[in-house]
N, C-alpha and C positions, 0 to 999 in steps of 0.2 A: 828401342825407341826411348827408353828412360834416360839414356845417356845424353839426349838432346833437350831434356827438360829445362836445364838452366838457360840454354839459348832461347828456348821458346818463352820462358818466363820473363826474359829481358825485353820482349816485345810488348808494346802497349796493349795489344789484343788480349794478352793473358795477365795483365796487371792486376794485382791484388787477388790472385788465384793461387792456391796452394798446390804443391806437387801431388797431393792425394786427390784433390779435385781435378787437376789436369789429367791424371791417369784415367779417371772414369770419364772425363769429358771427351777424350779422343775417340772413344768408341761411339759416343753420341754424335760426334761431328763427322763420322765416317772417314776418319783420317787415314791416309795411306802414303807410304814413302815411294819415291821413284828416283833412280839414279840416271844421270846423263853424262855423256862424254863431252869433251871440249868441242865447241861449235855445233853441238847437236841442237836441233830445233825442238823446243818444249811445246810451243804453240804457234801454229801458222795463222797468218791473217785469214779471216773467214771461218776459222774453226769455232765450234760452239764453245761458250765459256759460261760456266755456272759455279766456278770454284774460286777459292783463295789459295794461293801458294805461298809457302814460307821456305826460304833458303836455309838449309841446315848446314851445308858446307859448299864451298865454291862461290860462284856468283853468276848472275844472269844479266843480260841487257835487253831492253825493250826498244825495238826499232819500228819506224814507220816508213813505208816505201811511198815515193811520189810517183807521178804518172810516167816519169822517165825511167823508173826502176832504181833510183838512187835511194840509199838508206839514210834516214835521219835518226840519230840517237835521241831517244826521249828520256831514258833513265837507265842507271845501273843499280842493280839490287844485290846487296851483300848479305852476309850471314846474319840470320835473325830478322831479316826484313821481309815484308809482304809484297806480293804483286797480284794483280787481277781483281782486287777488291772493288776498285772504282767502277770497272765495267760490269761486274756482277751486281753491284748495288744499283747501278743505273738500268739494270735489266736489259743490257745490250746482249742479244742472244748470240751474236757472232763477233769474234775478236777483230777490232780494227787495227791491231798491231801484231807483230811477230816477236816472240820471246825466245832467246837463244842462250844456251849455257856458254859462259865465257871460259870455264875451267871444267874439270871433273866435278860435277855438282850433284848434291842430294837435295831433293825438294819434298816437303810434306804438303799434301793437298787436303783441303777441307771443303765440304759442301757449304756454299755461302748461305743457303736457306736454313741449314742446320744451325748456323751461328745466330741468325736474327729472329728465329722463330722458336717458340717453346715446344719441346718434344712431349710425347705422351707420358713420359716419366716425370714431367714437371721439374726438371733439374734446376736447382737454385741458382746456378751460375749463368743461366741464359740472360738474365737481366743485366748482369755485369758485362757479359760479352757484347751485348747490344750497345751499351753505354760506351765501352771501349772502342767499338767499331766506329761510332759516330765521331769520336775524338780523332781517330786515324784519318777518316775521310776529310775532316776539317783541316788537318795538317797537310794532306795531299793537295787540298784546294789552295793553301798558302804557297806550296811549292809551284803549283801551276801558275799562280799569279806572278811568282818570282820569275819564271821563265818568260812569261808574256812581257814583263817589264824589260828583261834583257833583250829579247828579240825586237822590241819596239824601238830600240835605239837606231838612229839613222846610219851611222858608220860602223864598220867592223871594229875600229878602235874603241868606240863608245860601248859596243857590246862586250868587248873583252874587259874593259874597266868595270863595267856594271857587274859582270860575272865575278870578277875578282873581289869586288866590294862585298858581295854575298858570301864568298868563300873565306875571306880573311877574318871575318867576325871581329873587326876592330884591331887586329894584329898586323904589324908590318910584314912579318915573315909567316908564310903559310904554304901548305901543299894542296894540290887539287887531285881529285880521284880519277881524272881523265888523262889519257895520252893525247898526242897532237891530233891524231885522226879522229878520236872520239870527241875531243873538244871542238874540232871543226864541224863535225856532224851536229853536235849540240847547238852550236851557234849558227847553223845553216850556212856555213862558209866553206870556201875551197881551202883545202889543207895547205897548199903552197902559199896562198894569200895570207892565211893565218900565221904561218911561220915567218913570212916576210914582215908582217905587221909587228909581231913580237920582237923581231930583230931590230926594227926601227925604234920601237918603244924603249928598248934597252940602250941603243946608241944615243937616244935623246935624254937618257937619264931618268926615265919614268919608272922603269922596273929593272930588276936583275932576276935572272932565273937560271936554273940548272935542272933539266928534265922537267919534273912536275913540282919542283920547289921554286917558289917565287918570293920576291920581296918588293914591296911598294916603296918607292923613294920619294 
């Protein structure tokens, strides 16, 4: 477990916490590791959820199914990132989403209540954990507002350009973390319609792209 300490310390949840504190903290948080193979479901929609997961290797995706059984990509979670904290914090007893391993993935789970409540040993790091968790939830709220902004655009082209403006961070050349199928799911669009619109935008001189590398012209 110690070999993952640097990954864990790079996450805001464990910001300003030393390796020595982290080692003793994991027992208090009832931390446990779990391995998953590619495409294995980590959490089904409707399963109980009272934990926070951190990706130690590989990656996971969070998807939401509509009434017709179509999957909508909500987020991709990479190494060192958390998932499940928003639902656990909101005290949603059963998961509204499905979480799937995208690669061979190792996840460390923590009991959410152990993060935000002081234990019988009165560990000094609990106050810092609570403060850090509030910062994480605030950041997740900003990302949610960002997606609402993107999906509120009326046309597919407007949604694409809005998404690119968030991704490029002021640079003309940038890469995105999603392939075409994932981007279509994120934008709630048909994949073929997305590919056709990207092709039109390139022919019109708005963008250039190669796979997930893009340039705004």
